[in-house]
N, C-alpha and C positions, 0 to 999 in steps of 0.2 A: 504730765507738762503742770505747774505748779503755775498758778494768772495769779500775779500779784495784787495785791486788796488794797495797796496806794492808788490809786487811782490818775491824782494829777500829779503836776508835772514836781517832779520833788525841789520844794522852796517855795511855790504858788499857797498862795491866798485865799481862798481856803483848803484844808486840805480833806477829800471825799479820799473816805476809802469806802469798798462795798466791796459786798464775798458772802458763799454760801455756810451756813454750819450745819449739820449733820444732826440739829437736837431741839425741840419745840420753844415757842418763842422765850414756852417760860422758865425750860433750862438755862437761855441764855443769857434775858432778864437777872435770874436768880443769882449765874457767874456776874455779874456788872456789880451786884445790892448786896452781897453774903461776903464778908468779909477772908471769913474761913475760905472761901475760892478763888473771890481775888489774888491773895495770897501765893497759890500757886499757880499761876499764871500770867500773870503782868508781869510786863516787866520785857526786858533785853531773849531774859530763855527764863523759863518755867522758877519758880521760887527767889526769884530774884526780891523779892519783897521782905522786911523783918516787921515789918505792921500794913496793915489796913482796918482805917475809922472808918465808921458808912451812919450817916446818922441822919437813915428813910422815908423825906419828910421831906417839900418846897419849906423852905429859907436851913433849911436843916446839911448841917458840916460831914465834910468825907477828905478823908489829909492821907495816902499809902507813899508810905518811908521806903525807900529803896536800903536793902542790906549796905555795914558801912565798910569801907575802903580805906578803913585807919585813920585815917583825917579828916573826910567828911561825908559829911553824908546830906543826899537828895533825898529826895522827894516833888510830890504831886500835892495841892488840897484845892478847893474849892468850897459848892456851896450850890443843893440842886434848888432848881428852879422850876423843871417839867419833870410828875414824874407818871407815867399810865402801867400800871402796870400791863408787862409782859409784851407790849410795846413800844416805849417808846422815852428815852431818862433826854432832858438836859443839864447840864450843868456848868457853869463856871468849871476856870481850870487857867494855875498858875505854879510855875516851877519855882522849888525852894531848896539853899543849898542853904548848913549849917556848916560849922566844924574852922580850922586855921583861917579859909580861905571866905571868910564870908557872906556872899552876895545880897545884896536884897533880890525878895521876890522876883520873878518877872510880871510885869501888868494880868490883869485878866483874859483871859481869852475862852472861846466858848464853844462846849459839845454837846454833837446832838445825837442821839441814836435813835437810828429806828429801827423796828425790827419785824418783820410780813412773815407769816408764815406758807413755804413753801412746799406743796407734798410735806411731804414725814421732815422737816428740815427748818430752815428759817435762815430770812435774805435776810442782811447787814448792811445797814447807809448810815458810816459814819461823817459827821459835817465838822470839823473841830476847823474855827475862819476866831477874827481877829487878833490873828499871833502877831504880836509886836516887829518881830525878823525875819529877813532870809536866813541868814545864820538858825533859829529857833525853828526856822518851819521844815531847816531839810535837817534837821538833829530830831525833831519832831514826828516827818515821817520816815525816817528808818525806823524808830521806836515804835507808833501804830503799825504797819509793815512785821515787825518782828509778836507785836504781841498778838496780829491779828493770829500770826500764826500759830503762835501758845495755845491760843485763845479755839483754835479750831481743833486740836489735837489734843485742846484737855477735856473738849468735848465730844472727841468722839470714841 
């Protein structure tokens, strides 16, 4: 039986995601911060990203661009606020779209990731907070569930 990663009611703020990953905290941290690895697992299914850019320093920007569906591109971007290698990341988060239906980026929200060594693996806790509306929170909850399953499979 698979236990869902998203622990909060769909649409709630904040979104809390928790789970166990069969990899060291160092490997999990690298999967979150190395663009070559991020593009392999992040998104609704593996290899959903066209690109990932990471400037891993306080105030450094990150940007993930989803594959083009022929009309518009969607992605996520933000800045790193806290970086503690192999244990803690905090970054701002905004969704954007480009193309024929250009819309404004979403308001900035915040993602905090805490990694704790547990035996030969890692307990991960993600708190995504200050998301502007319930519809967006619902979409992000689904996205986190798929993304964490992808990360779990990638690290196994």
